[in-house]
Every structure is written in structure tokens, then in C-alpha cells.
C-alpha positions in Angstrom: -2.2 -8.5 -0.9 -0.8 -12.0 -0.3 0.8 -13.1 2.9 4.4 -12.0 3.3 5.7 -15.6 2.8 3.7 -15.8 -0.5 5.1 -12.5 -1.6 8.6 -13.8 -0.9 7.9 -16.7 -3.3 6.3 -14.4 -5.9 9.3 -12.1 -5.9 11.7 -15.0 -6.4 9.5 -16.4 -9.2 9.6 -13.0 -10.9 13.3 -12.8 -10.6 13.1 -9.8 -8.3 15.8 -9.2 -5.6 14.6 -10.3 -2.2 16.2 -8.6 0.8 15.4 -8.4 4.6 14.4 -4.8 3.9 11.8 -5.9 1.4 10.5 -8.6 3.7 10.1 -6.0 6.4 8.0 -3.9 4.0 5.8 -6.9 3.1 5.1 -7.4 6.8 4.4 -3.7 7.4 1.9 -3.6 4.4 0.2 -6.9 5.0 -3.2 -6.1 6.6 -2.4 -2.4 6.9 -5.6 -0.3 6.7 -4.0 3.1 7.1 -3.2 3.6 3.3 0.3 4.7 4.1 2.5 6.9 1.9 6.0 5.8 0.9 7.3 8.3 3.4 5.2 6.9 6.2 6.3 3.3 5.4 9.9 4.5 5.4 9.5 6.0 8.9 7.9 2.8 10.2 10.5 0.6 8.6 13.4 2.8 9.8 12.2 2.2 13.4 12.8 -1.5 13.0 15.7 -1.4 10.4 17.6 1.9 10.6 19.6 1.2 7.5 16.7 1.0 5.1 16.7 3.5 2.3 13.8 5.5 0.9 14.8 4.2 -2.5 14.2 0.6 -1.4 10.8 1.6 -0.1 9.8 3.2 -3.4 11.2 0.4 -5.5 9.4 -2.3 -3.5 6.1 -0.4 -3.7 6.6 0.0 -7.5 7.3 -3.7 -7.8 4.2 -4.7 -5.7 2.0 -2.4 -7.8 3.4 -3.8 -11.0 2.7 -7.4 -9.7 -0.9 -6.5 -8.8 -0.3 -7.0 -5.1 -0.9 -3.4 -4.1 -3.1 -0.5 -5.3 -1.5 3.0 -5.7 -3.9 5.7 -4.8 -3.3 9.1 -6.3 -5.4 11.3 -4.1 -5.7 15.1 -4.0 -3.6 15.0 -0.8 -0.3 15.2 -2.8 1.7 12.1 -2.2 0.6 8.7 -3.4 -0.9 6.3 -0.8 -0.9 2.6 -1.0 -3.6 0.0 -0.3 -3.0 -3.7 0.2 -6.7 -4.4 0.2 -7.5 -5.6 -3.3 -11.2 -6.2 -2.7 -13.6 -4.1 -4.7 -14.1 -0.8 -2.7 -13.8 2.9 -2.8 -11.9 5.5 -0.7 -12.8 8.6 1.1 -10.2 11.2 2.1 -10.6 13.5 5.1 -9.8 17.0 4.0 -8.9 17.9 7.5 -6.5 15.2 8.7 -5.7 13.4 5.5 -6.9 10.0 6.7 -8.0 7.6 4.0 -10.7 5.0 4.7 -12.1 2.2 2.7 -15.8 2.4 1.8 -17.9 -0.5 0.6 -21.1 0.3 -1.3 -22.9 -1.6 -3.9 -23.5 -0.1 -7.3 -27.0 1.0 -6.7 -26.1 2.9 -3.5 -23.0 4.4 -5.1 -25.0 6.1 -7.8 -26.9 8.1 -5.2 -24.0 9.2 -3.0 -22.5 12.6 -3.9 -18.8 13.1 -3.5 -17.7 9.4 -3.8 
């Protein structure tokens, strides 16, 4: 995912509405390794900007995914999670706590690992 200032320019170039709420979401996502859900982002954003709506969070995530700036992960945990890391990698999901982590393996190693 690009730096928040670059995302601001990209949104403008694509004719998308740019608001302080969206800029806050850009900052919360940039470099975020927790693979947050929309709901988790909403909670984090609400702490800094109490008036933000869940609809704004969902729409911003949808726009970022459509622009190729964010990956949407549909894991067995139920709600979608979002990953700003666009490098080639895989994910593992802890069935106990629901934590999602990035896993980097080359093709040869990947073929021999069960469960990935």
C-alpha cells in the first residue's frame, strides 16, 4: 500500500471523495501488520475521530481493494480481513485467537508444507 499522501493523490486522480475520515483510515492501514477487519478499523478510527461511520470504513476499504492498494482476505474466521502488504506472501490463521500472520516461503518450500 502506498504512503497516505500518495493515496490522497490517487483518490483525487480517480475522482473519489477525499475526507479527513478516509485520510485517517489511510494512516491506520499504512504499515499495519495486524490484518484488521473493518470492525477493528472502525473501533481504532473511532478512538481518534468519534464521528466516523462504519459505512465510511467499508466504502474506503472497498475503494482501496478496487484500486489494488489493499488485499481483502476471506478467511475461515468469518469477517474479511485486510492486508496493506502487497508483497508476494501467504497467510496463516491461528484457530485459537484468530491472529493472522504473513508467511514468506519460496515455491519449493511451499510445496512441502502441509496446511498452507
